[in-house]
N, C-alpha and C positions, 0 to 999 in steps of 0.2 A: 608875065601873061597867065601862067598856068596857076599862080596864086590868086590870081582875080577871079579866074574860072571857077577855083575849088571854092572861094568864099560865097561866089553866086550861088552855086549848088548846095553849098550848107544853108545858106537865107533861104533857097526855095524851100530845103527840105523841112527847115525848123517852122516855116509857113504852112506847109502842108500837115505837118504833126499837129501843129496850133488849130488849123482849121477843123482836122478829124477830131482833136479834143473837145472844141467847141461844139460841133456838132453833136458828138457823144453826150454831152452834157445837157444839150436843148433836147436829145431824144429822152434821156433820164427824167429831166422836168417834165416833160410833155407825157411819158408814161405816169408819173406821180400824180400830175394834173389830172388825168384820166381816170385812176384809180381810185381818185378822190371824188370826182364828179361822180364815178358809177357807183361809188358808195353812197354819195348822198341821195342820187336818183333811186336808190334800190329801196333805202329808206322810206322816201315819199310812196313808192309803190308798194312797200310793205304795209304801211300805216292804212294806205286806201284801201288793200284787200282786206286787212284785217276788219276793219269798218264795215266793208262790204259784207264779211263773212257773218259779224254780229247782226248786220241788219236783216240778212235773207236765211240765215241758218245753214248755209251751204257753203262748203270748202271753197274758197275763191283762190285761183292761184294768182300772185302776184304779177308773173307776166306767161306769156302763152307756153313757153318751154320749160317752164319751170317744173323740178320733180317733186315739189313740196308747197306748202300752203302755211299760212298763220294759224296757230292754234291757241294762243294765248299774248297777252302784253304783262311783261316785268317791269316793276318799278320799284325803285328803293328810294323813296322822298328825302330822306336826310341828306343823302348825296347828289340828288338829280339823276339817278341812273336810270336808264329806261331803256328797252329792249323787245321786239317782237320775237316770240318762241316760234318757230317752224315746226312742221312735223317731221320727225326723224331725223338723223345725225349722218345723212348722205353728204359729200364732199360739198355739192352745192348748196345744201343746208346750212352746213355751217360756215361756208364762205359770206352769208348774208346774215346770219343771227344764231342764236342759241337754238339747239334743237332738242326736241321732246324725244328721249330715249324710247326707242320702242320697248313694247310689253311692260312698261311702267304705266300705272294708273294716272287718270288724269286729275289735275292739281283739284283738290278740296275732295277727292275719293278715298276710300280707305286704303292705307297703305303709303309706301313713298313714291311722289312723281319724281322724275330726276329729268334736269335739263343740263345739257353741256353745251360748251361753247368755248372758241380759242383763248388764250389767257392774255394776248396782246390786242386784241379787240373787242370782242363784245362781252367777254367776262372780265377784262382788266379790271373793273371797277370792285370785284370780290375782294380785294385787297383792303380796300377801305371799308368793307361791312365789318360793323361789330355786333358781338351779341346783344339783342335787345332792338337790334334794328327792325323798322318794320318793312316788309317787302309783301308788294301788293300784287297779286296774280288776277287779270281778268281774263277769264277762259272765253272761247270763241262763242260760246254760247248766251255770252254778256254778264255771267256770274261773276262778281268780285268778290275774292277771297282775300284775306289778311293773316299773314304770317309773321313770326317774329323769330329772327335769327338766334340759333340757339347756341352752336358751337362748330368749329371747323376741324377739320384733321388732314392731314398729310398721309397717303396710301400707294403702295404700288398699285397700276392699273388694273391688274389681274388678281388684287386682294382688296378690293375697295368694301367690300364687307356691307353693300347697299341691298337691303332685302325689301323689293318692292312690295312684298305681300305681309310686311310687318303691320303688326296692329298699330293704331292709331290714323292720324294724317298729317304726314311729313313730306318735306319738300328739299331736296337735296341738288345742289348747284355745283357740278363738277368742271373743275378745268385743268391745264397743265401745270405744272410745279417744278422749279421756282417761277415766278412771274417774271423777273428779268433776263430769263435765259432766252438765248438766240438758238439753241437746237434742241430736238425733241428729246424726251427722256421718257424713263418709266413711272415718274411719279405725279400723282394728280391731288390736287386741292380740292376737297369736298367741304363745302358750307351746309349744314343742316338747319332747317327751321321746321318749326312746329305751327298747325292752324291755330290761330287764336279760339279759346275756348274749347281745344280738344285736348286729351290727355296724353302726355308722353307714352310711348310704348314700354 
């Protein structure tokens, strides 16, 4: 009788554990779907805000509580990469797209414009860009600029050596390195590109 009771308790405990694991799995799947849906919706809202910014000439926030707004669209046609670049590099900005690093010139202006993004999301495509690739930047004022990927380098975050005031018209795209790492580290991958028709510094 005692053995039967013990078996019943073990069966009940196994069922409770199985139910708890199933619920935890459903919650994880739900979270993943929510994050994916939120990311897709954010891209739609960013595209709309960018189009409105170009049309009106005013900085349009993608949602009312955003602490950033679109400043450019970045595309690499050969690999089909595309991203809306946001003003600044706050946590919220980088959660939704590349950020235009503060105190660097706008794309197309004299110096080096710097865009930064996460390696596992918006700048994951940088590993596929090769020297000579066309990089198209459309600014919020509607001006479209054509850059050519020049070279890439890996540097420490505190020794990037990017001079925003350098001669010429450059673009630097920066993300964490290595691309497949799962923990943060001190290294950064920087891809340099030059505006077509401009002379290198």
